C-alpha positions in Angstrom: -8.4 3.6 -7.9 -8.3 -0.2 -7.5 -9.0 -1.8 -4.2 -9.0 -5.2 -2.5 -10.8 -4.6 0.8 -10.1 -7.9 2.6 -6.8 -9.3 1.4 -6.1 -11.3 4.5 -6.7 -11.6 8.2 -4.3 -12.7 11.0 -4.7 -12.7 14.8 -7.3 -9.9 14.6 -5.4 -7.6 12.1 -7.0 -7.1 8.7 -5.2 -6.0 5.6 -6.4 -4.2 2.3 -4.5 -2.9 -0.6 -5.2 0.0 -3.0 -3.5 1.5 -5.9 -3.6 3.8 -8.9 -1.7 5.9 -11.4 -0.3 9.2 -10.0 1.7 12.2 -11.3 4.2 13.5 -8.8 4.0 13.8 -5.0 0.9 15.9 -5.4 -0.8 13.0 -7.1 0.1 10.7 -4.3 -1.2 13.3 -1.7 -4.5 13.4 -3.7 -4.7 9.7 -3.9 -4.3 9.3 -0.2 -6.8 12.0 0.5 -9.4 10.2 -1.7 -8.5 6.8 0.0 -8.9 8.4 3.5 -12.2 10.0 2.6 -13.6 6.5 3.1 -14.1 6.4 6.9 -12.7 2.9 7.3 -9.4 3.8 5.7 -9.2 7.1 7.7 -9.5 5.0 10.9 -7.0 2.4 9.9 -4.0 1.8 12.0 -1.5 2.1 9.1 -1.7 3.2 5.4 1.8 2.3 4.3 2.6 3.3 0.6 5.3 3.5 -2.0 5.7 4.7 -5.6 8.4 5.2 -8.1 7.9 8.6 -9.8 9.4 9.2 -13.1 10.5 12.7 -12.2 11.5 12.3 -8.6 12.5 8.7 -8.1 11.4 6.4 -5.3 9.2 7.6 -2.4 7.6 5.8 0.5 6.0 6.1 3.8 5.6 3.5 6.6 2.9 5.4 8.4 4.0 3.9 11.6 4.4 0.2 10.3 8.2 0.3 10.3 9.7 -1.2 7.1 6.4 -1.7 5.3 7.1 1.2 2.7 10.4 -0.3 1.9 8.9 -3.8 1.1 6.2 -2.2 -1.2 8.9 0.0 -2.9 11.2 -3.0 -3.6 8.2 -4.9 -5.2 7.2 -1.9 -7.4 10.8 -1.5 -8.5 11.1 -5.2 -9.4 7.8 -4.9 -11.3 9.3 -1.8 -13.2 6.1 0.2 -12.2 6.3 3.9 -12.3 4.0 6.7 -11.6 1.8 4.3 -9.7 1.2 4.3 -6.0 0.4 1.2 -3.9 -1.1 1.5 -0.5 -1.3 -1.4 2.1 -3.7 -0.8 4.8 -3.7 -2.5 8.2 -6.3 -2.4 10.9 -4.4 -3.5 14.1 -6.1 -6.4 15.8 -4.4 -6.2 19.2 -1.6 -8.8 18.7 1.8 -8.0 17.5 2.6 -10.0 14.4 6.4 -9.6 14.4 8.0 -10.6 11.1 4.7 -12.0 9.8 3.6 -8.4 9.0 6.1 -8.2 6.3 4.8 -11.4 4.7 1.4 -9.9 4.9 2.5 -6.7 3.0 4.1 -8.9 0.3 0.8 -10.9 0.0 -1.1 -7.6 -0.3 1.0 -6.2 -2.9 1.0 -9.4 -4.9 -2.8 -9.4 -4.8 -2.9 -6.0 -6.2 -0.3 -6.8 -9.0 -2.3 -9.8 -9.9 -5.4 -7.6 -10.6 -3.4 -6.4 -13.7 -5.0 -2.9 -13.6 -1.5 -1.2 -13.4 -0.5 -2.6 -16.9 -1.4 -0.6 -19.9 
């Protein structure tokens, strides 16, 4: 599992990004359980995620951050990344960010992809 704990902050909200290789939906569930075993991620407002599974196709979950899973999924599809989950975590800071939240999801996923750990 690769993580960037403090990708960005905006109006009190904080963002992190995590990811790693997975096998099937069970692999995603195990990844999320491991991530949420860290108290700070368990207490996060949103853990939005997406993956393109070689056997099942695209899967995503907004975890209450409407549209965030679709943003992550589009980026993974463009990258051609399969059997790899990416989770964008947000701790809500009390101020609605409107459309800026989508830009922040993009920034977080780009930061993760820049790590290069998803490439063979």
